[in-house]
N, C-alpha and C positions, 0 to 999 in steps of 0.2 A: 356517921351519921346525921341527917341534916336536921335542925330545929327548925320549925314554923313557931312564926307569931302567932296569933286567935286572927289577926286580921286574914295574913295571908292563907292561914288554913279554911278561911270559912270564904275567901275568891276561891281556891282551887276547888272547894267542897261544893260553892253553887256553880263553878265551872262544868265540875262534875255532871252535878244534877241536870244542867243545862245541855249538856252533850248526850245524857242518857234521855233528854225530852226529845232532843233533835233526832235521837235516832229510833222513840217510840213513835215520832211523826213521821219520820221515813217507812220506818215498817208498815204502819197503817197506809201511807200512800202507796207502797210497794204492791201492798196487799190488795188495794182496792183497783189498783191496775192489772194486779193480776184477776181479780173478780171479771173486770171486763172482760179481759182477754177471752177469758175461760166465756164468759158468757158468748163472745163473738163466735169464738169456735165450737162451743156447742150449737149454735144456731147454723153454723156452716156445714157443718158435721150432720146434722140433721137433713139439710138440702141434700148433701152427697147421698147420704142414705135413700132418701125419695128419688133422685135422679136414677140412681141403684137400682133401685126395685122398679121405676119405669123400664128401666133399660133388659132388666131380665125378664119381664112379662113382654118386650116386643121383640126380643133378641129371636126367639122360636118362628115367629112370623114374618120375621128379614130373611131368617132362613129358608123357610117355605116359599116366600115369592123370589127369592135368588133361585131355588129350584126349578119353580115354575118359569122362570125368565129362561134359564137354560135349557129345559127341554123346548121350549116353544122355539129358541133359536136354532136349535139342533133339527126341530121338525121344519121349520122353513128354510133351514140351509138345505135338507134332504130336497124337500119341494121344487128347490130354486134348481138343484144339479137335475133332478126328474124332468123339468120344464126344458133347461138347456137341451139336455139328449134329446127330448122330443122334438124341439127345433130343429137340432142337428140331424136328425134323421127324416124332416119333412125336407129340409133344404136340400140335402143328399139325394133325396128319391124326386123333388122336383126338379135339381140341375141336371138328373141322370135322365130324365122324361124328357126335358127340352132338346138335349142333344140328340 
């Protein structure tokens, strides 16, 4: 077992206190950074929630728009096919009537 003189004992005691002081400062610094990160994360989370709420409101409208566009496309495709058939009939009757 090692015996310390009073000066060595005080020096080690002050080093220990200083290290504890540094540790407290470090913990305060880390907790300050943690609070900043939590504040930023909470703001970003609120923005994401707001965006999600808007998307949930818009989604049915977008699906309705998609359905309407598909039905219009099908209708236009049918109309085009009917028009081509009509032109084909007219051109065959015109060509057979000329000959």
